C-alpha positions in Angstrom: 20.5 -34.7 38.8 20.8 -37.7 36.5 17.3 -39.1 35.1 16.1 -42.3 36.6 14.9 -44.5 33.9 12.0 -46.6 35.1 10.2 -49.5 33.3 6.5 -50.1 34.5 5.3 -53.5 33.4 1.7 -53.8 32.5 -0.9 -51.9 30.5 -3.9 -51.2 32.8 -5.4 -48.5 35.0 -3.2 -49.5 37.9 0.0 -49.0 35.6 -1.3 -45.6 34.4 -2.0 -44.5 37.9 1.5 -45.7 39.3 3.1 -44.0 36.4 1.1 -40.8 37.0 2.4 -40.7 40.6 6.0 -41.7 39.7 6.1 -38.8 37.3 5.5 -36.4 40.3 8.5 -37.6 42.1 11.3 -35.2 43.3 13.7 -37.4 41.4 14.0 -36.8 37.7 12.4 -39.7 35.8 12.0 -41.0 32.3 9.2 -43.6 32.1 8.8 -46.6 30.0 5.7 -48.8 29.9 5.5 -52.4 28.5 3.1 -52.5 26.9 1.2 -49.5 28.4 -1.9 -47.9 26.9 -3.0 -44.6 25.4 -2.8 -43.0 28.8 0.7 -44.1 29.7 1.8 -42.9 26.3 1.2 -39.3 27.5 3.6 -39.8 30.5 6.4 -41.7 28.8 7.3 -44.2 26.2 5.2 -47.4 25.4 7.4 -50.4 24.5 5.8 -53.2 22.4 6.8 -56.0 24.7 4.1 -58.1 26.5 4.1 -58.2 30.3 4.9 -61.9 30.3 7.7 -61.7 27.7 10.4 -61.8 30.5 13.4 -62.5 28.2 12.6 -59.4 26.0 12.0 -57.3 29.1 15.3 -58.2 30.6 17.0 -57.4 27.3 15.4 -54.0 27.3 16.1 -53.3 30.9 19.8 -54.1 30.4 20.1 -51.4 28.0 18.7 -48.5 29.7 16.6 -49.1 32.9 17.6 -48.2 36.6 14.4 -49.7 38.2 11.6 -51.9 37.0 8.2 -52.1 38.8 6.6 -55.5 38.3 2.9 -54.7 38.8 0.6 -57.4 37.2 -0.1 -60.9 38.7 1.0 -62.9 35.6 4.6 -62.0 35.3 5.0 -62.2 39.1 3.7 -65.9 38.8 6.2 -66.5 36.1 9.1 -65.3 38.3 9.9 -62.0 36.6 11.5 -60.7 39.8 13.7 -63.8 40.3 14.8 -63.6 36.6 15.6 -59.9 36.9 17.6 -60.4 40.1 19.6 -63.2 38.5 20.7 -60.5 36.0 21.5 -58.1 38.7 18.8 -55.7 37.6 16.8 -53.6 40.2 13.2 -54.6 40.4 10.3 -54.0 42.7 7.9 -56.9 43.5 7.7 -60.2 45.2 9.5 -63.3 44.0 7.7 -66.2 42.6 7.8 -68.1 45.9 6.4 -65.0 47.7 3.7 -64.3 45.1 2.5 -67.9 45.3 0.0 -66.4 48.0 -1.9 -65.1 44.9 -1.2 -67.6 42.1 -2.2 -70.6 44.1 -5.3 -70.3 46.2 -4.5 -73.8 47.5 -1.2 -72.7 48.7 -2.7 -69.5 50.4 -5.4 -71.5 52.2 -2.8 -74.0 53.5 -0.5 -71.1 54.6 -3.4 -69.5 56.4 -4.3 -72.8 58.1 -0.7 -73.3 59.3 -0.4 -69.9 60.7 -3.9 -69.5 62.1 -4.6 -66.5 59.9 -8.5 -66.2 59.9 -10.2 -67.5 56.8 -13.1 -69.5 55.4 -13.3 -73.3 56.1 -12.2 -74.9 52.8 -11.1 -78.2 51.0 -8.9 -78.5 47.9 -9.5 -80.9 45.0 -7.7 -81.8 41.8 -10.2 -84.5 40.8 -13.8 -83.7 39.4 -15.5 -86.7 40.8 -14.3 -86.2 44.4 -15.0 -82.5 44.2 -18.6 -83.3 42.9 -19.3 -85.7 45.8 -18.0 -83.0 48.4 -20.2 -80.2 46.8 -23.4 -82.4 46.8 -23.2 -82.5 50.6 -22.0 -78.9 51.2 -24.3 -76.2 52.8 -25.4 -73.4 50.4 -24.2 -71.0 49.2 -21.0 -72.6 48.3 -17.9 -70.9 46.9 -15.9 -72.7 44.1 -12.5 -71.2 43.1 -10.0 -72.1 40.4 -6.7 -72.2 42.4 -4.6 -70.4 39.8 -4.9 -67.0 38.1 -8.1 -66.3 36.2 -8.2 -62.6 35.6 -10.5 -62.1 38.7 -13.1 -64.3 37.2 -12.2 -67.7 38.7 -14.5 -67.5 41.7 -18.2 -68.5 41.7 -20.7 -68.2 44.5 -23.1 -71.0 43.8 -26.6 -70.6 45.4 -27.6 -74.1 44.2 -25.8 -77.4 44.1 -26.7 -77.5 40.3 -24.8 -74.2 39.7 -21.8 -75.6 41.8 -21.8 -78.7 39.5 -21.9 -76.7 36.4 -19.1 -74.6 37.7 -16.9 -77.7 38.5 -17.6 -79.1 35.1 -16.4 -75.9 33.4 -13.4 -75.7 35.4 -12.2 -79.4 35.3 -13.8 -80.8 32.2 -14.2 -77.8 29.9 -10.9 -76.2 31.1 -12.3 -72.6 30.8 -9.3 -71.4 32.9 -6.7 -73.8 31.4 -4.1 -74.9 33.8 -5.3 -72.4 36.4 -8.2 -74.8 37.0 -6.2 -77.9 37.5 -6.9 -77.5 41.2 -10.0 -76.2 42.8 -10.7 -74.8 46.2 -14.2 -75.3 47.6 -15.1 -73.2 50.7 -17.8 -71.9 53.0 -19.5 -68.7 52.0 -18.5 -65.8 54.0 -21.2 -63.2 54.7 -20.4 -59.7 55.6 -18.8 -56.5 54.1 -15.8 -56.9 51.8 -13.0 -54.6 52.1 -9.4 -54.3 50.5 -6.3 -53.8 52.7 -3.0 -52.9 51.0 0.4 -53.2 52.9 3.8 -52.3 51.4 6.5 -54.6 52.8 10.2 -54.9 52.5 10.3 -58.6 53.7 10.3 -57.7 57.5 8.8 -54.3 57.9 5.4 -53.1 56.7 3.1 -50.0 56.2 -0.6 -50.2 55.8 -2.6 -48.1 53.3 -6.0 -46.5 54.2 -8.7 -49.3 53.8 -10.6 -49.2 50.5 -13.6 -51.0 49.0 -13.9 -52.4 45.5 -17.2 -53.2 43.8 -16.6 -56.4 41.9 -20.0 -57.2 40.4 -20.8 -55.8 37.1 -24.3 -54.5 37.8 -25.9 -52.1 40.4 -26.8 -53.6 43.7 -23.8 -56.1 43.6 -25.6 -58.2 40.9 -24.3 -60.2 38.0 -21.0 -61.9 37.5 -17.6 -60.8 39.1 -15.3 -58.6 37.3 -11.8 -57.2 37.8 -13.5 -54.3 39.7 -16.0 -51.7 38.7 -15.2 -49.0 41.2 -13.4 -48.1 44.5 -13.7 -45.7 47.4 -11.1 -44.8 50.0 -10.8 -44.3 53.0 -13.8 -46.3 54.5 -16.2 -44.4 56.9 -17.1 -47.7 58.5 -13.5 -48.9 59.3 -11.9 -47.2 62.3 -8.2 -47.3 63.5 -9.1 -50.0 66.1 -10.3 -52.4 63.4 -7.3 -51.6 61.3 -5.0 -52.3 64.2 -6.8 -55.7 64.7 -6.4 -56.6 61.0 -2.7 -55.7 61.2 -2.1 -57.8 64.3 -4.2 -61.0 63.2 -3.4 -60.8 59.3 -0.8 -58.5 58.0 1.8 -59.1 60.7 1.6 -62.9 60.8 1.7 -63.1 57.0 4.8 -61.0 56.6 6.6 -62.6 59.5 5.6 -66.2 58.7 6.4 -65.8 55.0 10.0 -64.7 56.0 10.2 -67.7 58.4 9.3 -70.0 55.6 12.1 -68.6 53.4 9.8 -66.6 51.2 10.3 -63.0 52.3 7.6 -60.9 50.9 8.8 -57.7 49.3 6.3 -55.7 47.4 2.5 -54.9 48.0 0.5 -57.5 49.9 -3.3 -57.0 49.3 -5.6 -59.4 51.3 -9.2 -59.1 50.3 -11.0 -59.2 53.6 -14.6 -60.0 54.7 -15.8 -58.3 57.9 -18.0 -61.0 59.3 -20.0 -61.3 62.6 -17.1 -63.6 63.7 -14.4 -61.0 62.9 -12.3 -60.2 59.9 -11.4 -63.1 57.6 -9.1 -63.3 54.5 -11.1 -64.6 51.4 -8.1 -64.2 49.1 -4.6 -62.9 48.8 -3.1 -60.8 46.1 0.7 -60.2 45.8 0.3 -56.8 44.0 -1.5 -53.6 44.0 -5.3 -54.0 43.3 -6.9 -52.3 40.3 -8.9 -50.0 40.4 -7.9 -49.5 44.2 -4.6 -48.2 43.1 -6.2 -45.5 41.0 -8.0 -44.3 44.1 -4.9 -44.6 46.3 -2.7 -42.6 44.0 -5.1 -39.6 44.3 -4.5 -39.6 48.2 -0.9 -40.4 48.4 1.4 -37.5 49.5 4.7 -39.3 50.0 7.0 -39.6 46.9 6.2 -43.2 45.7 9.7 -43.8 44.5 11.0 -43.4 48.0 8.5 -46.1 49.0 9.5 -48.5 46.4 13.4 -47.9 47.0 12.7 -48.5 50.8 11.0 -51.8 50.0 13.9 -53.0 47.9 16.6 -51.7 50.3 14.9 -53.2 53.4 14.4 -49.7 55.0 10.7 -49.3 55.0 10.7 -48.8 58.8 12.6 -45.5 58.1 10.1 -43.8 56.1 6.6 -42.3 57.0 3.9 -42.6 54.3 1.5 -39.7 54.4 -2.0 -39.2 52.9 -4.2 -36.3 52.0 -7.0 -35.7 54.6 -9.5 -36.2 51.6 -11.8 -38.9 50.1 -11.3 -40.5 46.7 -13.2 -42.7 44.5 -12.8 -44.3 41.1 -15.8 -45.2 38.7 -14.9 -47.8 36.0 -16.2 -47.3 32.5 -16.3 -50.6 30.7 -17.2 -52.1 27.3 -20.5 -53.6 26.5 -20.5 -57.3 27.2 -17.8 -57.2 29.8 -16.8 -59.3 31.7 -17.8 -61.6 29.0 -17.2 -61.1 25.2 -17.0 -57.4 24.1 -16.0 -55.6 21.0 -13.1 -53.2 20.7 -12.4 -50.2 18.5 -15.2 -47.8 19.7 -14.3 -44.1 19.6 -14.0 -42.4 23.1 -14.9 -38.8 23.5 -15.3 -36.3 26.4 -12.1 -36.9 28.4 -10.7 -33.4 28.0 -14.0 -31.9 29.1 -14.1 -34.3 32.1 -10.7 -33.3 33.3 -11.5 -29.5 33.3 -12.3 -30.1 36.9 -9.0 -30.2 38.6 -10.3 -32.7 41.2 -10.8 -35.2 38.3 -8.2 -37.5 36.8 -8.9 -40.1 34.1 -6.8 -43.3 34.2 -6.7 -45.2 31.1 -6.9 -49.1 31.0 -8.3 -50.7 27.8 -7.4 -47.8 25.3 -5.2 -47.1 22.3 -4.8 -44.4 19.7 -5.4 -45.3 16.1 -5.5 -42.9 13.2 -5.4 -40.0 15.6 -8.5 -41.3 17.5 -8.7 -42.6 21.0 -10.5 -45.9 20.8 -11.5 -48.8 23.2 -9.0 -51.7 23.5 -10.2 -53.8 26.4 -13.0 -54.7 28.9 -12.3 -52.1 31.5 -11.7 -49.0 29.5 -11.3 -45.9 31.7 -11.1 -45.2 35.4 -12.9 -41.8 36.4 -11.2 -40.7 39.6 -12.1 -37.8 41.8 -11.2 -36.5 45.2 -13.4 -34.4 47.7 -13.4 -33.2 51.2 -15.8 -36.1 51.9 -17.0 -39.2 50.2 -20.2 -37.8 48.9 -18.4 -35.0 47.3 -15.8 -37.2 45.6 -18.5 -39.4 44.2 -20.6 -36.4 42.9 -17.6 -35.0 41.2 -16.7 -38.4 39.7 -20.2 -39.1 38.4 -20.5 -35.5 36.9 -17.2 -36.2 35.0 -18.6 -39.7 33.9 -21.6 -37.8 32.2 -19.2 -36.0 29.9 -17.5 -39.2 28.5 -19.0 -41.3 25.8 -18.3 -44.5 23.7 -20.7 -46.9 22.1 -21.9 -49.5 24.6 -20.3 -47.8 27.6 -21.4 -49.3 30.8 -20.7 -48.5 34.4 -22.2 -48.8 37.9 -24.3 -46.0 39.2 -24.0 -47.1 42.9 -20.3 -47.0 43.7 -19.9 -46.0 47.3 -23.7 -46.0 48.0 -23.6 -48.4 50.9 -20.8 -46.6 52.4 -22.6 -43.2 52.4 -25.2 -44.5 54.8 -22.5 -44.5 57.5 -22.0 -40.9 57.1 -25.6 -40.0 57.9 -25.9 -38.6 61.3 
């Protein structure tokens, strides 16, 4: 069997986890990552090309790649899939038009409004003064969102009008998110329990993953600023099949079907962030790619050959395959640099990974890491994802935290309460 040469775009924990799963395919594979990290370098070859350098990525793919996986949001927003397809290169992921569900919160809200997909009440502004007047009269708390991509940090839940004003000034006047903040969505605060739903789609068919839950705030007890995600659990003990079917009917099905009707068929991974409110399930944001760290947790549970899944999406045959999952629980605890999600230092020496992975139920996924002078060092805000499986959630979490205790680097911070709220549902 000839080797499939696969290029994975990105350099975070999600890319390491997907690469780890692809390496287990029954197909013979040779992996390339652009740009990758120290963990992906153990699975394949890291290529020194940035995830958004589309022309260089195309040039590389033309020489040797059979399939490219476009995983991060930025290249999708730049139209990497369209550019590859124009060159007759095989690529998995949504087009620029389809991924607008993520790169424009204003578009996503309008789409949901047009198609009666449940979401928070909102208004969109591209003018500071008008937004300011609206916020002054809005009930509290109020949610202020930069419409464009902002590394998961463009959302502020303001408990006071003063905080909302400061946020609007930072976005519109100080331009802290650049062009991503040219448009702002102001919406009602949704109270409830947040969950992550992932669905693979080939543009007309879809397959839903088990529900997962990310912990976005930096500190224990859901305190402090939002991050890209500090840890995940899956499946969720408080989400049953009846609720999943309702979410599929009210959110996933109309989104996939109506995107196709609007001439933007969605091929890839649709990931709505959902709030379970007393009024029902509501979408608070759409993502047009796999979540991170959710993916790290999902890859520990997935039984089906992931390459078969990617191929089915591209070929429009997703309805022909069955996706199977281990009957286990999984979790991921993110180890982050001191100062994250704000400013942080790089270059801290990491130790203990080998010791932590002596337990075969543990896999460490790399995010912000690199090797320098033979030493593994920190190279980002989120550094590692400590992932574990167990026969139940309690066992998976205990195993993961035991592994965390073996890993060290200066300034290492992590949440000590991942999955804690979900555990109370397991008490009989």
